[in-house]
All heavy atoms as a GROMACS GRO file, in nm:
protein
  596
    1MET      N    1   2.767   1.223   4.630
    1MET     CA    2   2.908   1.204   4.595
    1MET      C    3   2.935   1.218   4.442
    1MET      O    4   2.867   1.150   4.357
    1MET     CB    5   2.964   1.070   4.656
    1MET     CG    6   3.117   1.062   4.626
    1MET     SD    7   3.185   0.905   4.681
    1MET     CE    8   3.146   0.891   4.844
    2GLY      N    9   3.036   1.283   4.412
    2GLY     CA   10   3.072   1.295   4.264
    2GLY      C   11   3.143   1.182   4.210
    2GLY      O   12   3.175   1.087   4.281
    3ILE      N   13   3.175   1.191   4.084
    3ILE     CA   14   3.256   1.086   4.016
    3ILE      C   15   3.397   1.100   4.058
    3ILE      O   16   3.472   1.206   4.064
    3ILE     CB   17   3.245   1.100   3.859
    3ILE    CG1   18   3.101   1.084   3.824
    3ILE    CG2   19   3.343   1.005   3.805
    3ILE    CD1   20   3.078   1.098   3.676
    4LYS      N   21   3.461   0.992   4.105
    4LYS     CA   22   3.597   0.984   4.150
    4LYS      C   23   3.699   0.966   4.039
    4LYS      O   24   3.669   0.913   3.938
    4LYS     CB   25   3.622   0.860   4.238
    4LYS     CG   26   3.532   0.868   4.367
    4LYS     CD   27   3.562   0.719   4.449
    4LYS     CE   28   3.470   0.720   4.557
    4LYS     NZ   29   3.481   0.579   4.624
    5ILE      N   30   3.816   1.031   4.052
    5ILE     CA   31   3.935   1.013   3.968
    5ILE      C   32   4.013   0.904   4.034
    5ILE      O   33   4.050   0.912   4.153
    5ILE     CB   34   4.016   1.142   3.960
    5ILE    CG1   35   3.932   1.252   3.896
    5ILE    CG2   36   4.127   1.112   3.860
    5ILE    CD1   37   3.986   1.387   3.876
    6VAL      N   38   4.056   0.794   3.962
    6VAL     CA   39   4.119   0.686   4.014
    6VAL      C   40   4.245   0.650   3.927
    6VAL      O   41   4.244   0.675   3.814
    6VAL     CB   42   4.029   0.566   4.028
    6VAL    CG1   43   3.903   0.589   4.120
    6VAL    CG2   44   3.979   0.511   3.888
    7LEU      N   45   4.327   0.568   4.001
    7LEU     CA   46   4.433   0.491   3.933
    7LEU      C   47   4.395   0.348   3.935
    7LEU      O   48   4.398   0.285   4.040
    7LEU     CB   49   4.570   0.523   4.000
    7LEU     CG   50   4.690   0.434   3.954
    7LEU    CD1   51   4.728   0.469   3.815
    7LEU    CD2   52   4.805   0.462   4.057
    8ALA      N   53   4.384   0.292   3.810
    8ALA     CA   54   4.355   0.141   3.814
    8ALA      C   55   4.481   0.077   3.760
    8ALA      O   56   4.554   0.109   3.654
    8ALA     CB   57   4.240   0.121   3.716
    9THR      N   58   4.534  -0.018   3.848
    9THR     CA   59   4.640  -0.115   3.796
    9THR      C   60   4.588  -0.237   3.749
    9THR      O   61   4.510  -0.305   3.833
    9THR     CB   62   4.744  -0.124   3.914
    9THR    OG1   63   4.792   0.010   3.963
    9THR    CG2   64   4.859  -0.211   3.874
   10TRP      N   65   4.621  -0.280   3.639
   10TRP     CA   66   4.563  -0.402   3.578
   10TRP      C   67   4.657  -0.478   3.485
   10TRP      O   68   4.752  -0.420   3.449
   10TRP     CB   69   4.426  -0.368   3.504
   10TRP     CG   70   4.445  -0.267   3.402
   10TRP    CD1   71   4.454  -0.134   3.419
   10TRP    CD2   72   4.431  -0.293   3.254
   10TRP    NE1   73   4.463  -0.073   3.286
   10TRP    CE2   74   4.452  -0.164   3.192
   10TRP    CE3   75   4.430  -0.404   3.177
   10TRP    CZ2   76   4.458  -0.148   3.049
   10TRP    CZ3   77   4.427  -0.394   3.041
   10TRP    CH2   78   4.440  -0.268   2.972
   11LEU      N   79   4.630  -0.604   3.458
   11LEU     CA   80   4.706  -0.687   3.380
   11LEU      C   81   4.656  -0.699   3.245
   11LEU      O   82   4.535  -0.725   3.215
   11LEU     CB   83   4.720  -0.823   3.437
   11LEU     CG   84   4.772  -0.832   3.582
   11LEU    CD1   85   4.780  -0.979   3.631
   11LEU    CD2   86   4.926  -0.787   3.585
   12ASP      N   87   4.739  -0.674   3.146
   12ASP     CA   88   4.701  -0.680   2.993
   12ASP      C   89   4.760  -0.790   2.932
   12ASP      O   90   4.879  -0.826   2.963
   12ASP     CB   91   4.738  -0.548   2.943
   12ASP     CG   92   4.661  -0.524   2.795
   12ASP    OD1   93   4.571  -0.593   2.768
   12ASP    OD2   94   4.700  -0.418   2.739
   13ALA      N   95   4.708  -0.840   2.836
   13ALA     CA   96   4.760  -0.944   2.748
   13ALA      C   97   4.874  -0.882   2.672
   13ALA      O   98   4.882  -0.765   2.646
   13ALA     CB   99   4.657  -1.002   2.650
   14ALA      N  100   4.972  -0.960   2.624
   14ALA     CA  101   5.092  -0.925   2.568
   14ALA      C  102   5.145  -1.027   2.465
   14ALA      O  103   5.103  -1.136   2.485
   14ALA     CB  104   5.199  -0.882   2.653
   15THR      N  105   5.208  -0.981   2.365
   15THR     CA  106   5.269  -1.080   2.268
   15THR      C  107   5.424  -1.051   2.258
   15THR      O  108   5.478  -0.944   2.290
   15THR     CB  109   5.207  -1.059   2.116
   15THR    OG1  110   5.255  -0.930   2.073
   15THR    CG2  111   5.065  -1.068   2.120
   16GLN      N  112   5.488  -1.157   2.223
   16GLN     CA  113   5.630  -1.158   2.207
   16GLN      C  114   5.659  -1.202   2.077
   16GLN      O  115   5.646  -1.321   2.036
   16GLN     CB  116   5.701  -1.248   2.307
   16GLN     CG  117   5.847  -1.247   2.307
   16GLN     CD  118   5.905  -1.109   2.340
   16GLN    OE1  119   5.866  -1.045   2.434
   16GLN    NE2  120   6.015  -1.072   2.265
   17SER      N  121   5.687  -1.111   1.981
   17SER     CA  122   5.691  -1.146   1.844
   17SER      C  123   5.829  -1.182   1.794
   17SER      O  124   5.853  -1.224   1.673
   17SER     CB  125   5.642  -1.015   1.752
   17SER     OG  126   5.734  -0.909   1.786
   18SER      N  127   5.928  -1.173   1.873
   18SER     CA  128   6.069  -1.227   1.834
   18SER      C  129   6.089  -1.358   1.897
   18SER      O  130   6.023  -1.405   1.985
   18SER     CB  131   6.175  -1.123   1.882
   18SER     OG  132   6.172  -1.113   2.021
   19TRP      N  133   6.207  -1.422   1.860
   19TRP     CA  134   6.247  -1.555   1.917
   19TRP      C  135   6.282  -1.529   2.062
   19TRP      O  136   6.353  -1.428   2.091
   19TRP     CB  137   6.365  -1.605   1.831
   19TRP     CG  138   6.326  -1.654   1.683
   19TRP    CD1  139   6.345  -1.579   1.574
   19TRP    CD2  140   6.262  -1.782   1.656
   19TRP    NE1  141   6.282  -1.651   1.477
   19TRP    CE2  142   6.236  -1.774   1.521
   19TRP    CE3  143   6.226  -1.887   1.735
   19TRP    CZ2  144   6.182  -1.869   1.451
   19TRP    CZ3  145   6.160  -1.992   1.672
   19TRP    CH2  146   6.138  -1.988   1.526
   20ILE      N  147   6.240  -1.627   2.141
   20ILE     CA  148   6.287  -1.626   2.282
   20ILE      C  149   6.341  -1.753   2.332
   20ILE      O  150   6.313  -1.859   2.262
   20ILE     CB  151   6.165  -1.588   2.378
   20ILE    CG1  152   6.052  -1.683   2.366
   20ILE    CG2  153   6.110  -1.439   2.342
   20ILE    CD1  154   5.935  -1.653   2.466
   21GLU      N  155   6.428  -1.746   2.434
   21GLU     CA  156   6.484  -1.873   2.475
   21GLU      C  157   6.410  -1.938   2.584
   21GLU      O  158   6.423  -2.060   2.606
   21GLU     CB  159   6.632  -1.834   2.540
   21GLU     CG  160   6.720  -1.794   2.418
   21GLU     CD  161   6.868  -1.769   2.482
   21GLU    OE1  162   6.907  -1.819   2.584
   21GLU    OE2  163   6.932  -1.695   2.413
   22HIS      N  164   6.331  -1.862   2.653
   22HIS     CA  165   6.242  -1.930   2.762
   22HIS      C  166   6.117  -1.862   2.776
   22HIS      O  167   6.097  -1.741   2.753
   22HIS     CB  168   6.330  -1.911   2.886
   22HIS     CG  169   6.276  -1.996   3.003
   22HIS    ND1  170   6.170  -1.971   3.085
   22HIS    CD2  171   6.320  -2.117   3.049
   22HIS    CE1  172   6.158  -2.056   3.165
   22HIS    NE2  173   6.248  -2.163   3.159
   23HIS      N  174   6.012  -1.933   2.811
   23HIS     CA  175   5.881  -1.889   2.807
   23HIS      C  176   5.860  -1.778   2.920
   23HIS      O  177   5.776  -1.687   2.909
   23HIS     CB  178   5.769  -2.004   2.852
   23HIS     CG  179   5.783  -2.048   2.993
   23HIS    ND1  180   5.714  -1.992   3.093
   23HIS    CD2  181   5.856  -2.147   3.055
   23HIS    CE1  182   5.742  -2.040   3.214
   23HIS    NE2  183   5.827  -2.138   3.187
   24LYS      N  184   5.937  -1.769   3.020
   24LYS     CA  185   5.936  -1.661   3.110
   24LYS      C  186   5.974  -1.514   3.057
   24LYS      O  187   5.934  -1.425   3.108
   24LYS     CB  188   6.037  -1.695   3.234
   24LYS     CG  189   5.987  -1.801   3.314
   24LYS     CD  190   6.076  -1.823   3.430
   24LYS     CE  191   6.032  -1.959   3.512
   24LYS     NZ  192   6.109  -1.964   3.642
   25GLU      N  193   6.015  -1.507   2.932
   25GLU     CA  194   6.048  -1.386   2.870
   25GLU      C  195   5.920  -1.319   2.818
   25GLU      O  196   5.913  -1.204   2.793
   25GLU     CB  197   6.146  -1.405   2.754
   25GLU     CG  198   6.285  -1.446   2.809
   25GLU     CD  199   6.375  -1.471   2.682
   25GLU    OE1  200   6.386  -1.380   2.607
   25GLU    OE2  201   6.456  -1.576   2.684
   26ALA      N  202   5.806  -1.400   2.803
   26ALA     CA  203   5.682  -1.348   2.757
   26ALA      C  204   5.592  -1.344   2.885
   26ALA      O  205   5.558  -1.442   2.939
   26ALA     CB  206   5.632  -1.446   2.658
   27GLN      N  207   5.562  -1.219   2.916
   27GLN     CA  208   5.470  -1.194   3.051
   27GLN      C  209   5.349  -1.096   3.011
   27GLN      O  210   5.353  -1.030   2.931
   27GLN     CB  211   5.576  -1.124   3.145
   27GLN     CG  212   5.682  -1.208   3.201
   27GLN     CD  213   5.648  -1.328   3.270
   27GLN    OE1  214   5.553  -1.324   3.355
   27GLN    NE2  215   5.715  -1.435   3.259
   28LEU      N  216   5.256  -1.101   3.106
   28LEU     CA  217   5.153  -1.020   3.104
   28LEU      C  218   5.207  -0.868   3.137
   28LEU      O  219   5.321  -0.868   3.197
   28LEU     CB  220   5.055  -1.054   3.212
   28LEU     CG  221   4.967  -1.177   3.206
   28LEU    CD1  222   4.886  -1.207   3.315
   28LEU    CD2  223   4.885  -1.162   3.068
   29GLN      N  224   5.150  -0.780   3.088
   29GLN     CA  225   5.198  -0.634   3.109
   29GLN      C  226   5.119  -0.574   3.219
   29GLN      O  227   4.990  -0.589   3.228
   29GLN     CB  228   5.181  -0.550   2.991
   29GLN     CG  229   5.279  -0.594   2.870
   29GLN     CD  230   5.422  -0.590   2.906
   29GLN    OE1  231   5.466  -0.478   2.946
   29GLN    NE2  232   5.483  -0.706   2.892
   30VAL      N  233   5.190  -0.506   3.308
   30VAL     CA  234   5.120  -0.435   3.416
   30VAL      C  235   5.091  -0.287   3.374
   30VAL      O  236   5.183  -0.228   3.320
   30VAL     CB  237   5.197  -0.430   3.551
   30VAL    CG1  238   5.135  -0.351   3.660
   30VAL    CG2  239   5.236  -0.579   3.598
   31ILE      N  240   4.959  -0.255   3.371
   31ILE     CA  241   4.919  -0.118   3.310
   31ILE      C  242   4.870  -0.036   3.428
   31ILE      O  243   4.782  -0.094   3.507
   31ILE     CB  244   4.815  -0.145   3.200
   31ILE    CG1  245   4.864  -0.245   3.095
   31ILE    CG2  246   4.762  -0.018   3.144
   31ILE    CD1  247   4.983  -0.200   3.022
   32ASP      N  248   4.898   0.091   3.427
   32ASP     CA  249   4.840   0.188   3.514
   32ASP      C  250   4.761   0.284   3.436
   32ASP      O  251   4.810   0.341   3.335
   32ASP     CB  252   4.954   0.277   3.592
   32ASP     CG  253   5.015   0.190   3.694
   32ASP    OD1  254   4.948   0.100   3.753
   32ASP    OD2  255   5.131   0.220   3.724
   33SER      N  256   4.626   0.292   3.453
   33SER     CA  257   4.543   0.391   3.396
   33SER      C  258   4.467   0.483   3.477
   33SER      O  259   4.422   0.438   3.585
   33SER     CB  260   4.428   0.298   3.303
   33SER     OG  261   4.484   0.217   3.208
   34VAL      N  262   4.469   0.602   3.449
   34VAL     CA  263   4.403   0.704   3.534
   34VAL      C  264   4.281   0.755   3.456
   34VAL      O  265   4.287   0.784   3.334
   34VAL     CB  266   4.499   0.816   3.550
   34VAL    CG1  267   4.419   0.943   3.627
   34VAL    CG2  268   4.621   0.779   3.631
   35GLY      N  269   4.175   0.775   3.527
   35GLY     CA  270   4.046   0.819   3.465
   35GLY      C  271   3.940   0.841   3.561
   35GLY      O  272   3.949   0.823   3.686
   36TYR      N  273   3.826   0.888   3.511
   36TYR     CA  274   3.704   0.899   3.595
   36TYR      C  275   3.637   0.763   3.608
   36TYR      O  276   3.608   0.697   3.507
   36TYR     CB  277   3.600   0.980   3.530
   36TYR     CG  278   3.649   1.133   3.525
   36TYR    CD1  279   3.709   1.185   3.394
   36TYR    CD2  280   3.643   1.224   3.626
   36TYR    CE1  281   3.752   1.311   3.380
   36TYR    CE2  282   3.678   1.352   3.614
   36TYR     CZ  283   3.749   1.397   3.500
   36TYR     OH  284   3.783   1.529   3.488
   37LEU      N  285   3.610   0.710   3.731
   37LEU     CA  286   3.545   0.580   3.750
   37LEU      C  287   3.389   0.606   3.739
   37LEU      O  288   3.334   0.666   3.812
   37LEU     CB  289   3.579   0.537   3.894
   37LEU     CG  290   3.511   0.395   3.927
   37LEU    CD1  291   3.564   0.298   3.843
   37LEU    CD2  292   3.539   0.374   4.079
   38ILE      N  293   3.354   0.566   3.620
   38ILE     CA  294   3.209   0.585   3.585
   38ILE      C  295   3.120   0.463   3.613
   38ILE      O  296   2.994   0.483   3.623
   38ILE     CB  297   3.189   0.634   3.437
   38ILE    CG1  298   3.244   0.530   3.336
   38ILE    CG2  299   3.256   0.768   3.413
   38ILE    CD1  300   3.209   0.560   3.194
   39TYR      N  301   3.183   0.349   3.626
   39TYR     CA  302   3.107   0.228   3.663
   39TYR      C  303   3.191   0.112   3.709
   39TYR      O  304   3.300   0.101   3.658
   39TYR     CB  305   3.028   0.187   3.538
   39TYR     CG  306   2.937   0.065   3.555
   39TYR    CD1  307   2.813   0.078   3.622
   39TYR    CD2  308   2.967  -0.062   3.507
   39TYR    CE1  309   2.732  -0.031   3.645
   39TYR    CE2  310   2.893  -0.167   3.539
   39TYR     CZ  311   2.771  -0.151   3.602
   39TYR     OH  312   2.687  -0.276   3.623
   40GLN      N  313   3.143   0.034   3.792
   40GLN     CA  314   3.212  -0.091   3.819
   40GLN      C  315   3.105  -0.194   3.884
   40GLN      O  316   3.009  -0.142   3.945
   40GLN     CB  317   3.318  -0.082   3.913
   40GLN     CG  318   3.304  -0.040   4.058
   40GLN     CD  319   3.433  -0.037   4.138
   40GLN    OE1  320   3.532  -0.106   4.109
   40GLN    NE2  321   3.434   0.052   4.244
   41ASP      N  322   3.120  -0.321   3.854
   41ASP     CA  323   3.048  -0.434   3.908
   41ASP      C  324   3.134  -0.548   3.930
   41ASP      O  325   3.257  -0.537   3.908
   41ASP     CB  326   2.915  -0.446   3.825
   41ASP     CG  327   2.940  -0.506   3.682
   41ASP    OD1  328   3.056  -0.534   3.658
   41ASP    OD2  329   2.850  -0.502   3.608
   42GLU      N  330   3.087  -0.660   3.931
   42GLU     CA  331   3.158  -0.790   3.951
   42GLU      C  332   3.223  -0.827   3.830
   42GLU      O  333   3.322  -0.914   3.824
   42GLU     CB  334   3.080  -0.908   4.009
   42GLU     CG  335   2.964  -0.955   3.911
   42GLU     CD  336   2.842  -0.870   3.904
   42GLU    OE1  337   2.828  -0.779   3.999
   42GLU    OE2  338   2.769  -0.893   3.814
   43ARG      N  339   3.199  -0.775   3.700
   43ARG     CA  340   3.257  -0.809   3.576
   43ARG      C  341   3.360  -0.716   3.522
   43ARG      O  342   3.460  -0.752   3.458
   43ARG     CB  343   3.156  -0.841   3.477
   43ARG     CG  344   3.057  -0.959   3.515
   43ARG     CD  345   2.952  -0.984   3.410
   43ARG     NE  346   3.016  -0.993   3.273
   43ARG     CZ  347   2.977  -0.930   3.166
   43ARG    NH1  348   2.884  -0.839   3.174
   43ARG    NH2  349   3.032  -0.935   3.050
   44VAL      N  350   3.326  -0.578   3.545
   44VAL     CA  351   3.412  -0.480   3.466
   44VAL      C  352   3.441  -0.352   3.568
   44VAL      O  353   3.372  -0.336   3.660
   44VAL     CB  354   3.343  -0.438   3.351
   44VAL    CG1  355   3.328  -0.548   3.245
   44VAL    CG2  356   3.214  -0.365   3.374
   45VAL      N  357   3.538  -0.293   3.530
   45VAL     CA  358   3.564  -0.140   3.581
   45VAL      C  359   3.572  -0.059   3.456
   45VAL      O  360   3.636  -0.097   3.358
   45VAL     CB  361   3.696  -0.144   3.652
   45VAL    CG1  362   3.735   0.002   3.689
   45VAL    CG2  363   3.700  -0.222   3.780
   46LYS      N  364   3.487   0.049   3.452
   46LYS     CA  365   3.486   0.137   3.341
   46LYS      C  366   3.554   0.287   3.390
   46LYS      O  367   3.500   0.340   3.474
   46LYS     CB  368   3.351   0.160   3.279
   46LYS     CG  369   3.297   0.028   3.236
   46LYS     CD  370   3.161   0.052   3.179
   46LYS     CE  371   3.100  -0.077   3.126
   46LYS     NZ  372   2.963  -0.062   3.060
   47LEU      N  373   3.644   0.324   3.308
   47LEU     CA  374   3.709   0.455   3.330
   47LEU      C  375   3.685   0.536   3.199
   47LEU      O  376   3.713   0.495   3.102
   47LEU     CB  377   3.864   0.445   3.353
   47LEU     CG  378   3.907   0.349   3.468
   47LEU    CD1  379   4.066   0.351   3.474
   47LEU    CD2  380   3.851   0.383   3.589
   48ALA      N  381   3.651   0.665   3.222
   48ALA     CA  382   3.637   0.754   3.118
   48ALA      C  383   3.753   0.846   3.120
   48ALA      O  384   3.798   0.901   3.233
   48ALA     CB  385   3.508   0.839   3.131
   49GLN      N  386   3.812   0.889   3.004
   49GLN     CA  387   3.918   0.986   3.000
   49GLN      C  388   3.874   1.123   2.995
   49GLN      O  389   3.949   1.220   3.039
   49GLN     CB  390   4.007   0.950   2.869
   49GLN     CG  391   4.068   0.823   2.867
   49GLN     CD  392   4.155   0.801   2.997
   49GLN    OE1  393   4.251   0.861   3.017
   49GLN    NE2  394   4.127   0.699   3.073
   50SER      N  395   3.751   1.142   2.953
   50SER     CA  396   3.697   1.292   2.942
   50SER      C  397   3.545   1.283   2.989
   50SER      O  398   3.478   1.179   2.971
   50SER     CB  399   3.690   1.339   2.794
   50SER     OG  400   3.812   1.334   2.746
   51LEU      N  401   3.512   1.385   3.060
   51LEU     CA  402   3.385   1.391   3.119
   51LEU      C  403   3.325   1.527   3.080
   51LEU      O  404   3.376   1.641   3.088
   51LEU     CB  405   3.406   1.411   3.285
   51LEU     CG  406   3.281   1.425   3.373
   51LEU    CD1  407   3.191   1.309   3.351
   51LEU    CD2  408   3.323   1.431   3.517
   52GLY      N  409   3.216   1.512   3.016
   52GLY     CA  410   3.134   1.630   2.962
   52GLY      C  411   3.015   1.672   3.033
   52GLY      O  412   2.989   1.621   3.162
   53LYS      N  413   2.944   1.766   2.999
   53LYS     CA  414   2.824   1.814   3.068
   53LYS      C  415   2.706   1.712   3.053
   53LYS      O  416   2.711   1.634   2.960
   53LYS     CB  417   2.772   1.947   3.010
   53LYS     CG  418   2.884   2.062   3.041
   53LYS     CD  419   2.822   2.193   2.977
   53LYS     CE  420   2.930   2.300   3.005
   53LYS     NZ  421   2.894   2.418   2.961
   54GLU      N  422   2.620   1.714   3.133
   54GLU     CA  423   2.502   1.623   3.139
   54GLU      C  424   2.526   1.480   3.125
   54GLU      O  425   2.480   1.397   3.056
   54GLU     CB  426   2.407   1.668   3.024
   54GLU     CG  427   2.360   1.805   3.038
   54GLU     CD  428   2.277   1.848   2.908
   54GLU    OE1  429   2.229   1.770   2.843
   54GLU    OE2  430   2.246   1.970   2.891
   55ASN      N  431   2.628   1.437   3.218
   55ASN     CA  432   2.667   1.299   3.234
   55ASN      C  433   2.713   1.227   3.089
   55ASN      O  434   2.687   1.123   3.062
   55ASN     CB  435   2.559   1.214   3.287
   55ASN     CG  436   2.530   1.254   3.424
   55ASN    OD1  437   2.633   1.279   3.504
   55ASN    ND2  438   2.406   1.261   3.468
   56MET      N  439   2.789   1.308   3.018
   56MET     CA  440   2.837   1.261   2.895
   56MET      C  441   2.994   1.212   2.917
   56MET      O  442   3.060   1.294   2.985
   56MET     CB  443   2.830   1.356   2.780
   56MET     CG  444   2.698   1.405   2.743
   56MET     SD  445   2.592   1.266   2.664
   56MET     CE  446   2.679   1.248   2.515
   57PHE      N  447   3.033   1.103   2.858
   57PHE     CA  448   3.171   1.055   2.878
   57PHE      C  449   3.224   1.032   2.744
   57PHE      O  450   3.158   0.995   2.650
   57PHE     CB  451   3.164   0.911   2.957
   57PHE     CG  452   3.077   0.924   3.088
   57PHE    CD1  453   2.956   0.864   3.083
   57PHE    CD2  454   3.133   0.987   3.190
   57PHE    CE1  455   2.892   0.859   3.218
   57PHE    CE2  456   3.063   0.998   3.302
   57PHE     CZ  457   2.932   0.937   3.317
   58ALA      N  458   3.364   1.035   2.737
   58ALA     CA  459   3.436   1.004   2.609
   58ALA      C  460   3.554   0.910   2.648
   58ALA      O  461   3.600   0.919   2.756
   58ALA     CB  462   3.461   1.129   2.538
   59ASP      N  463   3.592   0.850   2.538
   59ASP     CA  464   3.724   0.757   2.560
   59ASP      C  465   3.703   0.674   2.681
   59ASP      O  466   3.790   0.674   2.774
   59ASP     CB  467   3.838   0.849   2.567
   59ASP     CG  468   3.857   0.934   2.446
   59ASP    OD1  469   3.841   0.882   2.326
   59ASP    OD2  470   3.891   1.056   2.466
   60VAL      N  471   3.621   0.582   2.678
   60VAL     CA  472   3.587   0.493   2.795
   60VAL      C  473   3.673   0.353   2.781
   60VAL      O  474   3.660   0.298   2.673
   60VAL     CB  475   3.431   0.459   2.807
   60VAL    CG1  476   3.410   0.357   2.910
   60VAL    CG2  477   3.356   0.584   2.828
   61LEU      N  478   3.741   0.336   2.876
   61LEU     CA  479   3.822   0.198   2.889
   61LEU      C  480   3.751   0.108   2.985
   61LEU      O  481   3.706   0.144   3.087
   61LEU     CB  482   3.952   0.240   2.946
   61LEU     CG  483   4.057   0.132   2.988
   61LEU    CD1  484   4.094   0.049   2.851
   61LEU    CD2  485   4.172   0.171   3.057
   62VAL      N  486   3.720  -0.002   2.918
   62VAL     CA  487   3.641  -0.117   2.985
   62VAL      C  488   3.741  -0.224   3.015
   62VAL      O  489   3.813  -0.288   2.933
   62VAL     CB  490   3.531  -0.169   2.904
   62VAL    CG1  491   3.461  -0.285   2.989
   62VAL    CG2  492   3.438  -0.071   2.866
   63ILE      N  493   3.765  -0.250   3.157
   63ILE     CA  494   3.876  -0.339   3.197
   63ILE      C  495   3.799  -0.466   3.269
   63ILE      O  496   3.711  -0.443   3.362
   63ILE     CB  497   3.967  -0.280   3.303
   63ILE    CG1  498   4.027  -0.152   3.247
   63ILE    CG2  499   4.075  -0.388   3.351
   63ILE    CD1  500   4.108  -0.070   3.358
   64PRO      N  501   3.836  -0.584   3.220
   64PRO     CA  502   3.769  -0.700   3.284
   64PRO      C  503   3.804  -0.692   3.432
   64PRO      O  504   3.935  -0.683   3.473
   64PRO     CB  505   3.812  -0.820   3.216
   64PRO     CG  506   3.859  -0.758   3.084
   64PRO     CD  507   3.909  -0.633   3.109
   65LYS      N  508   3.716  -0.718   3.525
   65LYS     CA  509   3.745  -0.712   3.674
   65LYS      C  510   3.844  -0.810   3.712
   65LYS      O  511   3.925  -0.784   3.809
   65LYS     CB  512   3.614  -0.730   3.752
   65LYS     CG  513   3.620  -0.699   3.909
   65LYS     CD  514   3.617  -0.547   3.925
   65LYS     CE  515   3.609  -0.520   4.068
   65LYS     NZ  516   3.483  -0.445   4.105
   66ASN      N  517   3.848  -0.923   3.660
   66ASN     CA  518   3.957  -1.038   3.688
   66ASN      C  519   4.086  -0.997   3.647
   66ASN      O  520   4.180  -1.068   3.686
   66ASN     CB  521   3.906  -1.174   3.633
   66ASN     CG  522   3.907  -1.185   3.483
   66ASN    OD1  523   3.927  -1.073   3.407
   66ASN    ND2  524   3.894  -1.297   3.432
   67GLN      N  525   4.108  -0.887   3.570
   67GLN     CA  526   4.253  -0.838   3.538
   67GLN      C  527   4.291  -0.719   3.615
   67GLN      O  528   4.400  -0.670   3.617
   67GLN     CB  529   4.241  -0.800   3.397
   67GLN     CG  530   4.234  -0.922   3.290
   67GLN     CD  531   4.234  -0.875   3.155
   67GLN    OE1  532   4.138  -0.927   3.080
   67GLN    NE2  533   4.310  -0.802   3.109
   68VAL      N  534   4.206  -0.674   3.705
   68VAL     CA  535   4.234  -0.558   3.785
   68VAL      C  536   4.300  -0.601   3.922
   68VAL      O  537   4.259  -0.687   3.987
   68VAL     CB  538   4.102  -0.472   3.829
   68VAL    CG1  539   4.130  -0.367   3.919
   68VAL    CG2  540   4.029  -0.435   3.694
   69VAL      N  541   4.418  -0.542   3.929
   69VAL     CA  542   4.501  -0.566   4.054
   69VAL      C  543   4.460  -0.471   4.170
   69VAL      O  544   4.432  -0.516   4.283
   69VAL     CB  545   4.654  -0.536   4.015
   69VAL    CG1  546   4.732  -0.558   4.155
   69VAL    CG2  547   4.704  -0.628   3.919
   70LYS      N  548   4.437  -0.347   4.129
   70LYS     CA  549   4.382  -0.252   4.251
   70LYS      C  550   4.333  -0.135   4.177
   70LYS      O  551   4.374  -0.094   4.057
   70LYS     CB  552   4.496  -0.214   4.340
   70LYS     CG  553   4.602  -0.134   4.279
   70LYS     CD  554   4.702  -0.112   4.409
   70LYS     CE  555   4.826  -0.036   4.354
   70LYS     NZ  556   4.932  -0.014   4.438
   71VAL      N  557   4.252  -0.060   4.248
   71VAL     CA  558   4.180   0.070   4.211
   71VAL      C  559   4.206   0.157   4.326
   71VAL      O  560   4.152   0.143   4.433
   71VAL     CB  561   4.041   0.060   4.170
   71VAL    CG1  562   3.987   0.205   4.139
   71VAL    CG2  563   4.027  -0.039   4.062
   72LYS      N  564   4.280   0.276   4.302
   72LYS     CA  565   4.320   0.365   4.414
   72LYS      C  566   4.256   0.490   4.371
   72LYS      O  567   4.267   0.553   4.270
   72LYS     CB  568   4.465   0.382   4.426
   72LYS     CG  569   4.504   0.493   4.532
   72LYS     CD  570   4.653   0.503   4.531
   72LYS     CE  571   4.688   0.609   4.627
   72LYS     NZ  572   4.843   0.639   4.619
   73THR      N  573   4.162   0.556   4.480
   73THR     CA  574   4.110   0.685   4.451
   73THR      C  575   4.216   0.789   4.465
   73THR      O  576   4.295   0.792   4.561
   73THR     CB  577   3.997   0.718   4.564
   73THR    OG1  578   3.895   0.609   4.543
   73THR    CG2  579   3.939   0.855   4.533
   74LEU      N  580   4.219   0.881   4.356
   74LEU     CA  581   4.315   1.000   4.362
   74LEU      C  582   4.254   1.118   4.408
   74LEU      O  583   4.315   1.211   4.477
   74LEU     CB  584   4.370   1.007   4.219
   74LEU     CG  585   4.451   0.902   4.173
   74LEU    CD1  586   4.492   0.933   4.021
   74LEU    CD2  587   4.573   0.857   4.252
   75LYS      N  588   4.120   1.145   4.375
   75LYS     CA  589   4.054   1.260   4.417
   75LYS      C  590   3.908   1.242   4.421
   75LYS      O  591   3.853   1.161   4.326
   75LYS     CB  592   4.093   1.365   4.304
   75LYS     CG  593   4.024   1.511   4.328
   75LYS     CD  594   4.064   1.609   4.227
   75LYS     CE  595   3.990   1.741   4.251
   75LYS     NZ  596   4.028   1.833   4.154
   0.00000   0.00000   0.00000
C-alpha cells in the first residue's frame, strides 16, 4: 500500500496578546492540515507536504498524538 494523503484535525496552542474580559476568550486553535501520512505511533503523527523520489520527504509537520482530534484519509 502506498503513502496516504490525509486531513489531520488537531488542537494547537494559542496566545491572546490583547486585554480580555474573560478567560473563555482565549482558546486552543483547531487546525486542519493536509499532507502525506509518513508515520504515526502512540506519540506522534507526521505529515509531509512534499514527497520526492527514493522515499525523500520535505516540510514535515510533527503533531503530538494527544493533540490530534482525527485523521481522515483523502486518497
